[in-house]
C-alpha positions in Angstrom: 0.1 0.0 -0.1 2.6 2.4 1.0 4.6 1.5 -2.1 1.4 2.4 -4.3 1.2 5.8 -2.6 4.7 6.7 -3.1 4.2 5.6 -7.1 1.0 8.0 -7.0 3.0 10.7 -5.3 5.8 10.2 -7.8 3.8 10.3 -10.9 1.9 13.5 -9.8 5.4 15.1 -9.1 6.3 14.3 -12.6 3.3 15.3 -14.1 3.6 18.8 -12.1 7.2 19.2 -13.3 5.9 18.6 -17.1 3.3 21.0 -16.6 5.4 23.5 -15.2 7.8 23.2 -17.8 4.9 23.7 -20.4 4.8 27.4 -19.5 8.7 27.9 -19.8 8.5 26.6 -23.5 8.3 29.6 -25.2 10.4 29.2 -28.1 8.9 29.2 -31.6 7.3 31.4 -34.4 4.0 33.3 -33.4 1.7 35.2 -34.9 1.2 38.5 -33.2 -2.4 39.3 -31.9 -3.1 41.8 -34.5 -1.9 39.2 -37.0 0.1 41.8 -39.2 3.7 40.0 -38.1 5.3 37.1 -36.8 8.0 36.9 -34.0 10.4 33.9 -33.8 11.6 33.4 -30.2 14.9 31.3 -29.9 17.5 30.6 -27.3 19.3 34.2 -26.8 22.5 31.6 -26.0 22.1 31.5 -22.1 18.7 29.7 -22.4 16.7 32.8 -22.0 14.2 33.8 -24.8 15.0 36.3 -27.3 12.3 37.1 -29.9 12.8 38.9 -33.2 10.4 40.1 -35.8 10.5 37.7 -38.6 7.7 38.5 -41.2 5.5 41.2 -41.8 2.1 41.2 -43.8 2.7 43.3 -46.7 -0.9 44.1 -46.9 -0.4 45.7 -43.6 2.1 48.4 -44.6 1.7 51.8 -45.4 1.6 52.9 -49.0 5.0 52.9 -50.5 6.3 50.7 -47.9 7.6 47.1 -48.0 8.4 44.5 -44.9 12.3 44.9 -45.9 11.9 48.9 -45.9 9.9 49.0 -42.8 11.7 51.2 -40.0 11.2 51.7 -36.5 10.7 55.6 -35.2 14.4 55.3 -34.2 15.2 54.3 -38.0 16.2 50.6 -37.5 14.7 48.0 -39.9 11.5 46.3 -38.1 12.2 43.0 -39.9 14.9 41.2 -37.7 14.4 43.8 -34.8 15.0 42.2 -31.2 12.1 43.0 -29.6 12.0 40.2 -26.7 15.1 40.0 -24.3 16.3 39.9 -20.8 14.0 37.4 -19.7 14.6 35.4 -16.0 13.2 31.9 -15.9 10.6 31.9 -12.8 8.4 29.3 -11.2 5.8 29.2 -13.7 7.0 31.7 -16.5 9.5 34.1 -17.8 10.0 37.5 -16.3 12.4 40.5 -15.9 12.5 40.9 -19.9 11.4 43.6 -22.0 9.4 44.0 -24.9 10.1 47.1 -27.5 6.9 48.2 -29.2 8.8 49.6 -32.6 5.5 51.7 -33.2 5.9 53.6 -29.9 9.5 53.2 -30.0 9.2 52.4 -26.5 10.2 49.5 -24.3 8.2 47.9 -21.5 8.6 45.1 -18.5 7.4 41.9 -20.1 6.3 38.5 -19.1 5.9 35.5 -21.0 4.3 32.0 -20.8 3.0 29.1 -22.8 -0.6 28.5 -22.1 -1.9 24.9 -21.8 -3.5 25.3 -25.3 -0.1 26.1 -27.3 -0.5 30.0 -27.5 1.8 32.3 -25.9 0.8 34.9 -23.2 2.6 38.2 -23.8 2.3 40.8 -21.1 4.0 44.3 -21.5 3.7 46.3 -18.1 4.3 49.5 -16.9 4.6 49.5 -13.2 2.0 47.1 -11.7 -0.3 47.8 -15.0 0.1 45.3 -17.5 -1.5 44.7 -21.0 -2.1 40.9 -22.2 -1.7 39.8 -25.7 -2.3 36.3 -26.6 -0.1 35.1 -29.6 -1.1 32.1 -31.9 1.6 29.7 -33.1 2.1 30.8 -36.7 0.6 28.5 -39.6 3.5 26.2 -41.1 3.3 28.3 -44.3 4.7 31.3 -42.7 7.1 29.3 -40.2 8.6 28.1 -43.6 8.9 31.6 -45.2 10.5 33.0 -42.1 12.9 30.5 -42.2 13.6 30.8 -45.8 14.2 34.4 -45.3 17.1 33.6 -42.8 19.0 31.5 -45.4 
């Protein structure tokens, strides 16, 4: 009986560990909430996530602009722009990072978490007030086009 209880507790702990790790698996290519761009999140080199703009919908561009010519207010190219960085792994998510808004030319405190349904919860915060967006995993065709543009 004690042996069965020990096995049950071990199974519960393994399940909880897998679930907790799920919130940390934020890597991949995601379609932003506005669905006008994708952000590819990869390892920064230290295990923490870094996200770069990897695709911009040409139909969302101002007249005369292309994804390749789009610039931030600071004059940097938007395509390839590092917009998520500096995160620390916490118990259930990634915190302490920043998200850059190229339209406002501002950075905000940020948190990232993979939700159980596979979508990504992205928070941008000023002090204790946060705005939450939910990003969908990008369709395979968009993921293929972003990796082809990297080559």
